[in-house]
N, C-alpha and C positions, 0 to 999 in steps of 0.2 A: 422514317418516320416517329412521331413521338405520341406513344399510347397512356403518358400518363394524366393529361384532361377530360379522358372515357371514365375514368374512374375515380375521379375528385367527388366528396362528399360535400354539400355546403355547411361550414359549421351552425353551431346551434348560434341562437341570437340572444338565448334569455337561462337564467341558471336554472339548470333542474330540465329544460327540455329535453322529448325526446326526437330523435334524429331519425330523418325521411329519404329515401332515394327519390333524385327526382324523374318526377314522370312514373314515382308508384301512386296509385288507389288506393288509402285504408281503407277505402267503406266504412265496414263497420267493426274494426280491429279496435282495439284497445292501446294506451300510450302505452308502455311499458319503460320505466326511469329509473337510470342506475345513477341517479344523483338526486338528493334532495331537494323538494321542489310543495309551493304551495298550489299547484295548480290539478283541482279535485278531476277535471273537465274530462271526458273520455278515460277513464280509467275504472279498470278490474281490478276486484278485489277476490284473493287468491283464485276463485274460480270463472270462465269465460262469460258463464252468464250470469253473473255480479258484475255488471259493468256499469258505469256509475256516469250520466248522458245529462240529466236534469239536476237542476239545484233540489225539488223536494227529492231528486231520488237520494241526492249527495249525502243530504239532510238523513234520512230514514237511514242511509249506512252507516253513518257516525252513531245514530242513535243507537242502531244494529250492533255493534262493533261495542260499543258501551256497555251492550246488555250485557254482551257475549262473554266480555273479557268479567265484570262481575260474577257472571255465574261459575267461571274457571274458579274464584274466590270460594264461592259458594261450594262450588266441588271437592277444590283442599279442603275448608273444613270440614267440611262434612265425611271427607274419609281421615281424617285427624280424629276425627270423635268415634267415628265407626273405629278405627285401629284402636283407641285406646280402649272401647268397650269388650273385643276382642281378647285382647291381650288382660284385659283383670279376669275375662271368662277361662282364659288358658288357662291362669295361674292359679285359677280355682278347681281347676279337674284333676282327677284322681290319676293316679299313675298311666294304668291302660288306656284312659279316655285321651290323655295325652299326646302320645304318636300322633294317631289320628286327628287333633282338633289344632296339630300344628301344622300337619301336612296343609290340612284345609285353610286354616287361615292363610299359609307362605302362597298359597294359591290362589286363591284371593286376593289378597295385598297384592302379587306379582299383578291382576289380570287391571284390578282399578286403578295400578300406578302407569300402570299401560296405556290408558284411557288418558289418565291426568296430561303422561307426557303429550300423546297424540293431541289431545287438547291447546296446550301452548304449545304445540308446534305451528297449530294452524295461527293460534295469535302473533307466534314471530314473522308465521309467513305476510299477513296485513303490515305486521311492522317494517317488512320487506321490501313495500311498496314505495318507498320511500317517501310518501306522501306525509307531508308535515300535520296536515287535518286529522288523519287518520293512524295517526301516532298516536296524537293528544288523545282522540277519540280510546285510543288502547290503552294510556296513561291514567287519565279520569275513570275509564272503569274498574282498573285495576286501584285504585284511589276508595273509590264507589263500593265496590268490593269487600278492602279491606275494611271501610270504617262500619261493615255492616256485619261482617262472619270472620275477617280477623284480627280479633280481641284480644284482651288475656286468656290465657289457655288454649291456642290454636297452635302451640308449638306439635311439631309430631311428638313422635313416639320415643323417640332421642332426644327429646328435649329440642333439638336446634331447629328454627323457623328456616325456611328456606326460600331462596329468590329465584322460582321455576323463571324459566325459559317462556316471556311474555310477548 
């Protein structure tokens, strides 16, 4: 008895299309691509509730991603400015208050850094939809944010400019 034909999956006909099993009703499910695609219909962005079904929803999603990414650049710039001002405060502190100030600074810096890393990982997950339009939205948002908030003097305290995970 030959069972090989019972488990065959039809090959995808378009580059980047998602695969489906014959006879399965996907209803309101998101498509999940593991290859680059320009198809935006039925795409979920990071969360199941962020399901792109219509063209206006697609345009709003692209705009939201651009703004969210630009906001990440604003957060990085704010963090670097805060870090510089706090270091200047610590260097002017007396020896007795210096230990407490350094511990507070280290704790706050670590918390802010954790927020920044979490934010960047959300952007990475948007990029990992493998959707060309959403990838472009991340790149455009990064460029816009860098234009407004990533100018001269936005280097970190160590003097290095970082390219975090977008």
